[in-house]
Biopython code that builds the backbone (N, CA, C, O; Angstrom):
import numpy as np
from Bio.PDB.StructureBuilder import StructureBuilder

atoms = [
    (1, "MET", "N", (12.975, 4.206, 12.423)),
    (1, "MET", "CA", (11.624, 3.720, 12.272)),
    (1, "MET", "C", (10.923, 4.517, 11.186)),
    (1, "MET", "O", (11.153, 5.714, 11.016)),
    (2, "ILE", "N", (10.065, 3.824, 10.458)),
    (2, "ILE", "CA", (9.315, 4.446, 9.378)),
    (2, "ILE", "C", (7.839, 4.150, 9.589)),
    (2, "ILE", "O", (7.461, 2.994, 9.778)),
    (3, "PRO", "N", (7.000, 5.181, 9.557)),
    (3, "PRO", "CA", (5.565, 4.911, 9.720)),
    (3, "PRO", "C", (5.035, 4.125, 8.520)),
    (3, "PRO", "O", (5.498, 4.296, 7.392)),
    (4, "ILE", "N", (4.086, 3.289, 8.781)),
    (4, "ILE", "CA", (3.485, 2.463, 7.735)),
    (4, "ILE", "C", (2.156, 3.068, 7.330)),
    (4, "ILE", "O", (1.342, 3.418, 8.185)),
    (5, "ASP", "N", (1.936, 3.191, 6.044)),
    (5, "ASP", "CA", (0.672, 3.692, 5.518)),
    (5, "ASP", "C", (-0.253, 2.498, 5.326)),
    (5, "ASP", "O", (-0.002, 1.652, 4.467)),
    (6, "PHE", "N", (-1.304, 2.422, 6.106)),
    (6, "PHE", "CA", (-2.219, 1.288, 6.064)),
    (6, "PHE", "C", (-3.397, 1.509, 5.113)),
    (6, "PHE", "O", (-4.372, 0.761, 5.182)),
    (7, "SER", "N", (-3.342, 2.507, 4.231)),
    (7, "SER", "CA", (-4.499, 2.844, 3.404)),
    (7, "SER", "C", (-4.947, 1.700, 2.496)),
    (7, "SER", "O", (-6.144, 1.577, 2.235)),
    (8, "LEU", "N", (-4.053, 0.874, 2.014)),
    (8, "LEU", "CA", (-4.433, -0.252, 1.156)),
    (8, "LEU", "C", (-4.282, -1.589, 1.869)),
    (8, "LEU", "O", (-4.413, -2.642, 1.246)),
    (9, "PHE", "N", (-4.010, -1.554, 3.162)),
    (9, "PHE", "CA", (-3.724, -2.757, 3.918)),
    (9, "PHE", "C", (-4.843, -3.787, 3.759)),
    (9, "PHE", "O", (-6.001, -3.537, 4.090)),
    (10, "GLY", "N", (-4.458, -4.943, 3.245)),
    (10, "GLY", "CA", (-5.426, -6.021, 3.075)),
    (10, "GLY", "C", (-6.217, -5.959, 1.799)),
    (10, "GLY", "O", (-6.937, -6.907, 1.482)),
    (11, "PHE", "N", (-6.112, -4.871, 1.046)),
    (11, "PHE", "CA", (-6.897, -4.737, -0.172)),
    (11, "PHE", "C", (-6.050, -4.821, -1.441)),
    (11, "PHE", "O", (-6.582, -5.095, -2.517)),
    (12, "GLY", "N", (-4.759, -4.592, -1.332)),
    (12, "GLY", "CA", (-3.873, -4.694, -2.481)),
    (12, "GLY", "C", (-3.227, -6.066, -2.520)),
    (12, "GLY", "O", (-3.346, -6.844, -1.574)),
    (13, "CYS", "N", (-2.550, -6.358, -3.608)),
    (13, "CYS", "CA", (-1.834, -7.632, -3.649)),
    (13, "CYS", "C", (-0.580, -7.508, -2.779)),
    (13, "CYS", "O", (-0.054, -6.411, -2.593)),
    (14, "TYR", "N", (-0.115, -8.616, -2.260)),
    (14, "TYR", "CA", (0.996, -8.587, -1.314)),
    (14, "TYR", "C", (2.291, -8.119, -1.960)),
    (14, "TYR", "O", (3.134, -7.525, -1.288)),
    (15, "ALA", "N", (2.462, -8.374, -3.240)),
    (15, "ALA", "CA", (3.662, -7.879, -3.924)),
    (15, "ALA", "C", (3.659, -6.360, -3.958)),
    (15, "ALA", "O", (4.710, -5.730, -3.850)),
    (16, "GLN", "N", (2.476, -5.772, -4.107)),
    (16, "GLN", "CA", (2.369, -4.318, -4.086)),
    (16, "GLN", "C", (2.742, -3.773, -2.709)),
    (16, "GLN", "O", (3.489, -2.800, -2.606)),
    (17, "GLU", "N", (2.232, -4.391, -1.669)),
    (17, "GLU", "CA", (2.560, -3.950, -0.318)),
    (17, "GLU", "C", (4.050, -4.115, -0.038)),
    (17, "GLU", "O", (4.660, -3.258, 0.601)),
    (18, "ALA", "N", (4.640, -5.215, -0.513)),
    (18, "ALA", "CA", (6.077, -5.434, -0.328)),
    (18, "ALA", "C", (6.872, -4.339, -1.031)),
    (18, "ALA", "O", (7.796, -3.771, -0.450)),
    (19, "GLY", "N", (6.518, -4.042, -2.270)),
    (19, "GLY", "CA", (7.223, -3.004, -3.025)),
    (19, "GLY", "C", (7.092, -1.633, -2.405)),
    (19, "GLY", "O", (8.050, -0.861, -2.373)),
    (20, "MET", "N", (5.887, -1.327, -1.906)),
    (20, "MET", "CA", (5.677, -0.033, -1.268)),
    (20, "MET", "C", (6.495, 0.086, 0.024)),
    (20, "MET", "O", (7.064, 1.140, 0.311)),
    (21, "LEU", "N", (6.548, -0.998, 0.797)),
    (21, "LEU", "CA", (7.371, -0.987, 2.009)),
    (21, "LEU", "C", (8.851, -0.858, 1.662)),
    (21, "LEU", "O", (9.580, -0.102, 2.304)),
    (22, "GLN", "N", (9.290, -1.596, 0.648)),
    (22, "GLN", "CA", (10.696, -1.564, 0.260)),
    (22, "GLN", "C", (11.127, -0.179, -0.215)),
    (22, "GLN", "O", (12.303, 0.169, -0.118)),
    (23, "SER", "N", (10.190, 0.608, -0.726)),
    (23, "SER", "CA", (10.555, 1.934, -1.232)),
    (23, "SER", "C", (11.009, 2.875, -0.119)),
    (23, "SER", "O", (11.542, 3.948, -0.399)),
    (24, "ASN", "N", (10.806, 2.489, 1.123)),
    (24, "ASN", "CA", (11.253, 3.300, 2.255)),
    (24, "ASN", "C", (12.713, 3.056, 2.620)),
    (24, "ASN", "O", (13.248, 3.736, 3.496)),
    (25, "TYR", "N", (13.361, 2.103, 1.967)),
    (25, "TYR", "CA", (14.728, 1.727, 2.312)),
    (25, "TYR", "C", (15.641, 1.876, 1.106)),
    (25, "TYR", "O", (15.209, 1.704, -0.034)),
    (26, "GLN", "N", (16.910, 2.197, 1.363)),
    (26, "GLN", "CA", (17.863, 2.368, 0.273)),
    (26, "GLN", "C", (18.766, 1.165, 0.079)),
    (26, "GLN", "O", (19.305, 0.968, -1.009)),
    (27, "ASP", "N", (18.938, 0.365, 1.107)),
    (27, "ASP", "CA", (19.895, -0.736, 0.979)),
    (27, "ASP", "C", (19.176, -2.047, 0.641)),
    (27, "ASP", "O", (18.039, -2.276, 1.053)),
    (28, "GLU", "N", (19.861, -2.887, -0.109)),
    (28, "GLU", "CA", (19.290, -4.150, -0.574)),
    (28, "GLU", "C", (18.955, -5.096, 0.569)),
    (28, "GLU", "O", (17.981, -5.845, 0.487)),
    (29, "GLU", "N", (19.747, -5.072, 1.628)),
    (29, "GLU", "CA", (19.507, -5.967, 2.757)),
    (29, "GLU", "C", (18.161, -5.673, 3.420)),
    (29, "GLU", "O", (17.418, -6.601, 3.739)),
    (30, "SER", "N", (17.840, -4.410, 3.629)),
    (30, "SER", "CA", (16.547, -4.053, 4.225)),
    (30, "SER", "C", (15.402, -4.479, 3.310)),
    (30, "SER", "O", (14.384, -4.988, 3.781)),
    (31, "CYS", "N", (15.565, -4.273, 2.013)),
    (31, "CYS", "CA", (14.528, -4.693, 1.058)),
    (31, "CYS", "C", (14.347, -6.207, 1.098)),
    (31, "CYS", "O", (13.222, -6.704, 1.034)),
    (32, "ARG", "N", (15.445, -6.930, 1.203)),
    (32, "ARG", "CA", (15.377, -8.385, 1.285)),
    (32, "ARG", "C", (14.647, -8.815, 2.549)),
    (32, "ARG", "O", (13.848, -9.751, 2.523)),
    (33, "LEU", "N", (14.920, -8.132, 3.653)),
    (33, "LEU", "CA", (14.278, -8.477, 4.920)),
    (33, "LEU", "C", (12.772, -8.199, 4.899)),
    (33, "LEU", "O", (11.998, -8.953, 5.488)),
    (34, "VAL", "N", (12.357, -7.134, 4.235)),
    (34, "VAL", "CA", (10.922, -6.859, 4.090)),
    (34, "VAL", "C", (10.256, -8.015, 3.365)),
    (34, "VAL", "O", (9.238, -8.537, 3.820)),
    (35, "LEU", "N", (10.829, -8.414, 2.238)),
    (35, "LEU", "CA", (10.271, -9.510, 1.457)),
    (35, "LEU", "C", (10.308, -10.815, 2.245)),
    (35, "LEU", "O", (9.350, -11.587, 2.210)),
    (36, "GLN", "N", (11.395, -11.062, 2.946)),
    (36, "GLN", "CA", (11.524, -12.275, 3.754)),
    (36, "GLN", "C", (10.466, -12.309, 4.852)),
    (36, "GLN", "O", (9.842, -13.345, 5.079)),
    (37, "GLY", "N", (10.261, -11.191, 5.529)),
    (37, "GLY", "CA", (9.276, -11.135, 6.600)),
    (37, "GLY", "C", (7.868, -11.420, 6.101)),
    (37, "GLY", "O", (7.121, -12.160, 6.741)),
    (38, "LEU", "N", (7.501, -10.841, 4.966)),
    (38, "LEU", "CA", (6.173, -11.094, 4.408)),
    (38, "LEU", "C", (6.042, -12.543, 3.941)),
    (38, "LEU", "O", (4.990, -13.161, 4.104)),
    (39, "THR", "N", (7.106, -13.076, 3.365)),
    (39, "THR", "CA", (7.085, -14.457, 2.891)),
    (39, "THR", "C", (6.986, -15.427, 4.065)),
    (39, "THR", "O", (6.242, -16.406, 4.000)),
    (40, "GLU", "N", (7.729, -15.163, 5.134)),
    (40, "GLU", "CA", (7.691, -16.034, 6.310)),
    (40, "GLU", "C", (6.339, -15.997, 7.017)),
    (40, "GLU", "O", (5.990, -16.923, 7.749)),
    (41, "SER", "N", (5.580, -14.925, 6.797)),
    (41, "SER", "CA", (4.252, -14.845, 7.413)),
    (41, "SER", "C", (3.216, -15.630, 6.604)),
    (41, "SER", "O", (2.033, -15.657, 6.943)),
    (42, "GLY", "N", (3.687, -16.267, 5.523)),
    (42, "GLY", "CA", (2.805, -17.130, 4.747)),
    (42, "GLY", "C", (2.344, -16.562, 3.417)),
    (42, "GLY", "O", (1.574, -17.209, 2.707)),
    (43, "GLU", "N", (2.792, -15.382, 3.070)),
    (43, "GLU", "CA", (2.392, -14.775, 1.800)),
    (43, "GLU", "C", (3.306, -15.260, 0.679)),
    (43, "GLU", "O", (4.511, -15.421, 0.867)),
    (44, "LYS", "N", (2.720, -15.488, -0.469)),
    (44, "LYS", "CA", (3.508, -15.903, -1.637)),
    (44, "LYS", "C", (3.756, -14.672, -2.493)),
    (44, "LYS", "O", (2.857, -14.153, -3.154)),
    (45, "ILE", "N", (5.003, -14.224, -2.458)),
    (45, "ILE", "CA", (5.385, -13.017, -3.188)),
    (45, "ILE", "C", (6.620, -13.322, -4.010)),
    (45, "ILE", "O", (7.643, -13.742, -3.470)),
    (46, "GLY", "N", (6.531, -13.118, -5.286)),
    (46, "GLY", "CA", (7.692, -13.280, -6.147)),
    (46, "GLY", "C", (8.627, -12.092, -6.005)),
    (46, "GLY", "O", (8.178, -10.947, -5.956)),
    (47, "GLU", "N", (9.906, -12.353, -5.941)),
    (47, "GLU", "CA", (10.890, -11.275, -5.796)),
    (47, "GLU", "C", (10.784, -10.280, -6.948)),
    (47, "GLU", "O", (10.876, -9.071, -6.738)),
    (48, "LYS", "N", (10.591, -10.788, -8.160)),
    (48, "LYS", "CA", (10.473, -9.915, -9.330)),
    (48, "LYS", "C", (9.208, -9.063, -9.246)),
    (48, "LYS", "O", (9.225, -7.891, -9.621)),
    (49, "ASP", "N", (8.109, -9.646, -8.756)),
    (49, "ASP", "CA", (6.860, -8.892, -8.604)),
    (49, "ASP", "C", (7.041, -7.748, -7.611)),
    (49, "ASP", "O", (6.612, -6.624, -7.872)),
    (50, "ALA", "N", (7.671, -8.030, -6.477)),
    (50, "ALA", "CA", (7.914, -6.986, -5.476)),
    (50, "ALA", "C", (8.828, -5.904, -6.051)),
    (50, "ALA", "O", (8.632, -4.720, -5.780)),
    (51, "GLU", "N", (9.817, -6.302, -6.836)),
    (51, "GLU", "CA", (10.739, -5.343, -7.445)),
    (51, "GLU", "C", (9.996, -4.418, -8.414)),
    (51, "GLU", "O", (10.275, -3.220, -8.470)),
    (52, "LEU", "N", (9.060, -4.972, -9.167)),
    (52, "LEU", "CA", (8.276, -4.143, -10.089)),
    (52, "LEU", "C", (7.434, -3.120, -9.329)),
    (52, "LEU", "O", (7.357, -1.959, -9.729)),
    (53, "PHE", "N", (6.809, -3.546, -8.245)),
    (53, "PHE", "CA", (6.023, -2.610, -7.454)),
    (53, "PHE", "C", (6.906, -1.592, -6.731)),
    (53, "PHE", "O", (6.483, -0.457, -6.517)),
    (54, "LEU", "N", (8.109, -1.976, -6.358)),
    (54, "LEU", "CA", (9.060, -1.026, -5.790)),
    (54, "LEU", "C", (9.363, 0.059, -6.820)),
    (54, "LEU", "O", (9.350, 1.247, -6.498)),
    (55, "SER", "N", (9.633, -0.346, -8.047)),
    (55, "SER", "CA", (9.904, 0.623, -9.118)),
    (55, "SER", "C", (8.706, 1.535, -9.350)),
    (55, "SER", "O", (8.873, 2.741, -9.531)),
    (56, "LEU", "N", (7.502, 0.972, -9.346)),
    (56, "LEU", "CA", (6.296, 1.784, -9.526)),
    (56, "LEU", "C", (6.106, 2.767, -8.374)),
    (56, "LEU", "O", (5.674, 3.899, -8.594)),
    (57, "SER", "N", (6.421, 2.352, -7.156)),
    (57, "SER", "CA", (6.312, 3.250, -6.003)),
    (57, "SER", "C", (7.272, 4.429, -6.141)),
    (57, "SER", "O", (6.911, 5.569, -5.847)),
    (58, "VAL", "N", (8.486, 4.151, -6.587)),
    (58, "VAL", "CA", (9.468, 5.223, -6.780)),
    (58, "VAL", "C", (9.029, 6.143, -7.916)),
    (58, "VAL", "O", (9.170, 7.362, -7.816)),
    (59, "LEU", "N", (8.496, 5.567, -8.998)),
    (59, "LEU", "CA", (7.999, 6.398, -10.099)),
    (59, "LEU", "C", (6.854, 7.298, -9.647)),
    (59, "LEU", "O", (6.778, 8.459, -10.049)),
    (60, "LEU", "N", (5.974, 6.771, -8.820)),
    (60, "LEU", "CA", (4.880, 7.577, -8.284)),
    (60, "LEU", "C", (5.437, 8.742, -7.469)),
    (60, "LEU", "O", (4.964, 9.873, -7.586)),
    (61, "PHE", "N", (6.441, 8.461, -6.644)),
    (61, "PHE", "CA", (7.071, 9.529, -5.860)),
    (61, "PHE", "C", (7.685, 10.581, -6.780)),
    (61, "PHE", "O", (7.496, 11.779, -6.571)),
    (62, "ILE", "N", (8.419, 10.134, -7.797)),
    (62, "ILE", "CA", (9.063, 11.070, -8.723)),
    (62, "ILE", "C", (8.024, 11.953, -9.402)),
    (62, "ILE", "O", (8.178, 13.173, -9.463)),
    (63, "CYS", "N", (6.974, 11.332, -9.907)),
    (63, "CYS", "CA", (5.937, 12.083, -10.619)),
    (63, "CYS", "C", (5.210, 13.075, -9.715)),
    (63, "CYS", "O", (4.897, 14.191, -10.130)),
    (64, "SER", "N", (4.949, 12.667, -8.502)),
    (64, "SER", "CA", (4.173, 13.537, -7.620)),
    (64, "SER", "C", (5.020, 14.592, -6.906)),
    (64, "SER", "O", (4.477, 15.597, -6.449)),
    (65, "GLN", "N", (6.329, 14.389, -6.798)),
    (65, "GLN", "CA", (7.169, 15.304, -6.029)),
    (65, "GLN", "C", (8.226, 16.033, -6.855)),
    (65, "GLN", "O", (8.972, 16.846, -6.310)),
    (66, "HIS", "N", (8.306, 15.762, -8.145)),
    (66, "HIS", "CA", (9.355, 16.367, -8.967)),
    (66, "HIS", "C", (9.346, 17.886, -8.878)),
    (66, "HIS", "O", (10.389, 18.500, -8.654)),
    (67, "GLY", "N", (8.190, 18.491, -9.050)),
    (67, "GLY", "CA", (8.104, 19.951, -9.019)),
    (67, "GLY", "C", (8.530, 20.551, -7.689)),
    (67, "GLY", "O", (8.953, 21.705, -7.633)),
    (68, "ARG", "N", (8.423, 19.790, -6.643)),
    (68, "ARG", "CA", (8.755, 20.264, -5.304)),
    (68, "ARG", "C", (10.244, 20.116, -4.986)),
    (68, "ARG", "O", (10.816, 20.950, -4.285)),
    (69, "TYR", "N", (10.868, 19.059, -5.498)),
    (69, "TYR", "CA", (12.233, 18.732, -5.073)),
    (69, "TYR", "C", (13.280, 18.698, -6.186)),
    (69, "TYR", "O", (14.439, 18.395, -5.905)),
    (70, "PHE", "N", (12.922, 18.994, -7.427)),
    (70, "PHE", "CA", (13.865, 18.795, -8.536)),
    (70, "PHE", "C", (15.170, 19.567, -8.382)),
    (70, "PHE", "O", (16.190, 19.149, -8.929)),
    (71, "SER", "N", (15.167, 20.667, -7.661)),
    (71, "SER", "CA", (16.402, 21.445, -7.520)),
    (71, "SER", "C", (17.235, 21.042, -6.297)),
    (71, "SER", "O", (18.321, 21.582, -6.086)),
    (72, "GLU", "N", (16.744, 20.117, -5.506)),
    (72, "GLU", "CA", (17.479, 19.654, -4.322)),
    (72, "GLU", "C", (18.563, 18.653, -4.735)),
    (72, "GLU", "O", (18.336, 17.808, -5.600)),
    (73, "SER", "N", (19.724, 18.753, -4.118)),
    (73, "SER", "CA", (20.826, 17.858, -4.496)),
    (73, "SER", "C", (20.493, 16.402, -4.182)),
    (73, "SER", "O", (20.866, 15.515, -4.950)),
    (74, "TRP", "N", (19.798, 16.129, -3.069)),
    (74, "TRP", "CA", (19.460, 14.751, -2.718)),
    (74, "TRP", "C", (18.545, 14.129, -3.766)),
    (74, "TRP", "O", (18.602, 12.923, -4.009)),
    (75, "PHE", "N", (17.700, 14.951, -4.387)),
    (75, "PHE", "CA", (16.767, 14.422, -5.382)),
    (75, "PHE", "C", (17.515, 13.986, -6.641)),
    (75, "PHE", "O", (17.259, 12.905, -7.171)),
    (76, "SER", "N", (18.428, 14.813, -7.115)),
    (76, "SER", "CA", (19.188, 14.428, -8.311)),
    (76, "SER", "C", (20.104, 13.239, -8.015)),
    (76, "SER", "O", (20.322, 12.398, -8.887)),
    (77, "GLU", "N", (20.642, 13.162, -6.798)),
    (77, "GLU", "CA", (21.458, 12.001, -6.427)),
    (77, "GLU", "C", (20.595, 10.732, -6.379)),
    (77, "GLU", "O", (21.019, 9.665, -6.823)),
    (78, "ALA", "N", (19.386, 10.865, -5.837)),
    (78, "ALA", "CA", (18.477, 9.723, -5.787)),
    (78, "ALA", "C", (18.050, 9.310, -7.191)),
    (78, "ALA", "O", (17.950, 8.118, -7.484)),
    (79, "MET", "N", (17.799, 10.282, -8.057)),
    (79, "MET", "CA", (17.421, 9.965, -9.444)),
    (79, "MET", "C", (18.525, 9.164, -10.125)),
    (79, "MET", "O", (18.254, 8.185, -10.820)),
    (80, "GLU", "N", (19.750, 9.579, -9.925)),
    (80, "GLU", "CA", (20.876, 8.851, -10.520)),
    (80, "GLU", "C", (20.945, 7.432, -9.965)),
    (80, "GLU", "O", (21.138, 6.478, -10.719)),
    (81, "ARG", "N", (20.786, 7.288, -8.647)),
    (81, "ARG", "CA", (20.814, 5.962, -8.021)),
    (81, "ARG", "C", (19.674, 5.089, -8.559)),
    (81, "ARG", "O", (19.894, 3.927, -8.900)),
    (82, "TRP", "N", (18.458, 5.643, -8.635)),
    (82, "TRP", "CA", (17.322, 4.867, -9.142)),
    (82, "TRP", "C", (17.533, 4.461, -10.594)),
    (82, "TRP", "O", (17.221, 3.334, -10.978)),
    (83, "CYS", "N", (18.061, 5.374, -11.398)),
    (83, "CYS", "CA", (18.295, 5.057, -12.813)),
    (83, "CYS", "C", (19.358, 3.976, -12.981)),
    (83, "CYS", "O", (19.298, 3.183, -13.921)),
    (84, "ASN", "N", (20.328, 3.943, -12.074)),
    (84, "ASN", "CA", (21.402, 2.952, -12.157)),
    (84, "ASN", "C", (21.076, 1.647, -11.456)),
    (84, "ASN", "O", (21.832, 0.682, -11.566)),
    (85, "THR", "N", (19.971, 1.599, -10.741)),
    (85, "THR", "CA", (19.605, 0.372, -10.025)),
    (85, "THR", "C", (18.214, -0.096, -10.424)),
    (85, "THR", "O", (18.080, -1.056, -11.183)),
    (86, "LEU", "N", (17.197, 0.554, -9.933)),
    (86, "LEU", "CA", (15.818, 0.107, -10.143)),
    (86, "LEU", "C", (15.407, 0.069, -11.603)),
    (86, "LEU", "O", (14.761, -0.881, -12.045)),
    (87, "PHE", "N", (15.775, 1.093, -12.348)),
    (87, "PHE", "CA", (15.252, 1.234, -13.700)),
    (87, "PHE", "C", (16.136, 0.606, -14.779)),
    (87, "PHE", "O", (15.874, 0.787, -15.968)),
    (88, "THR", "N", (17.178, -0.128, -14.380)),
    (88, "THR", "CA", (18.044, -0.766, -15.369)),
    (88, "THR", "C", (17.946, -2.278, -15.342)),
    (88, "THR", "O", (18.573, -2.950, -16.160)),
    (89, "HIS", "N", (17.158, -2.836, -14.402)),
    (89, "HIS", "CA", (17.024, -4.294, -14.330)),
    (89, "HIS", "C", (16.205, -4.806, -15.516)),
    (89, "HIS", "O", (15.237, -4.179, -15.946)),
    (90, "GLY", "N", (16.611, -5.924, -16.011)),
    (90, "GLY", "CA", (15.911, -6.512, -17.153)),
    (90, "GLY", "C", (14.995, -7.615, -16.760)),
    (90, "GLY", "O", (14.337, -8.206, -17.616)),
]
sb = StructureBuilder()
sb.init_structure("model")
sb.init_model(0)
sb.init_chain("A")
sb.init_seg("    ")
for serial, (resi, resn, name, xyz) in enumerate(atoms, 1):
    if name == "N":
        sb.init_residue(resn, " ", resi, " ")
    sb.init_atom(name, np.array(xyz, "f"), 0.0, 1.0, " ", f" {name:<3s}", serial, name[0])
structure = sb.get_structure()
């Protein structure tokens, strides 16, 4: 289980909320289910829009936490994964 941050709940665009939620998961299936759940609730969210906000959420994490975690092995492994997945889509 992952706690949900409700700070922008209802005030941001739904693609932003989808991307922020998806940033809590590493596997594509969970990300797909987040988007599917929001879409089934009646929200119109483009997959590409959610993907862009997911990338922005990860960039925000990197920028705000780099100084704290840059020497941790999980951080460099995650950076490699993000660079090979999120940041290489065209």
